[in-house]
C-alpha positions in Angstrom: -16.0 4.7 4.3 -12.5 5.7 5.3 -9.7 4.5 3.0 -5.9 4.6 3.2 -3.4 3.5 0.5 0.2 2.6 0.3 2.4 1.2 -2.4 5.4 -1.0 -2.3 7.0 -2.5 -5.4 4.2 -3.7 -7.7 1.7 -4.0 -4.8 -1.0 -1.6 -3.8 -2.2 -1.9 -0.2 -5.5 -0.5 1.0 -7.0 -0.2 4.4 -10.8 0.1 4.3 -13.1 0.8 7.2 -15.9 -1.8 7.4 -19.2 -0.9 9.2 -18.6 0.9 12.4 -17.7 -1.5 15.2 -16.7 -4.3 12.8 -13.1 -3.3 12.0 -10.8 -2.5 9.1 -9.7 -4.6 6.1 -6.2 -4.7 4.9 -6.3 -5.5 1.2 -3.5 -6.3 -1.2 -3.8 -5.7 -4.9 -1.3 -7.0 -7.6 -1.9 -5.7 -11.1 -5.3 -4.4 -10.0 -6.4 -7.8 -8.7 -7.7 -8.0 -5.1 -5.3 -10.8 -3.9 -6.0 -10.9 -0.1 -7.7 -9.2 2.8 -7.3 -9.4 6.5 -9.8 -8.1 9.0 -8.3 -6.3 12.0 -9.8 -4.3 14.9 -8.2 -1.0 14.1 -6.5 0.9 11.3 -3.3 1.1 13.4 -3.2 -2.8 13.7 -3.6 -3.0 9.9 -0.6 -0.6 9.4 1.6 -2.6 11.8 0.5 -5.9 10.2 1.3 -4.7 6.7 4.7 -3.6 7.9 5.5 -6.8 9.7 4.1 -9.2 7.0 4.7 -7.3 3.8 7.4 -4.7 4.5 5.1 -1.7 3.9 6.8 1.3 5.5 4.8 2.7 8.4 5.0 6.2 7.0 3.8 5.3 3.4 0.1 5.4 4.2 -2.1 8.2 2.7 -5.7 9.0 3.5 -7.5 8.9 0.1 -11.2 8.9 1.2 -12.8 10.1 4.4 
């Protein structure tokens, strides 16, 4: 599973690859609690969505698991 993370204020955002062909989940964690997830077709869409909806800078994502 491929995983990217970004942090903004007290939030941790994570993009996790689902099974191949399914898509990618954008997850939001506040104080370690999984607060939401959104399924998108690509990792790039997740990054743009996080930027537009939650103000996560486009360049703040880091690959943590490949």
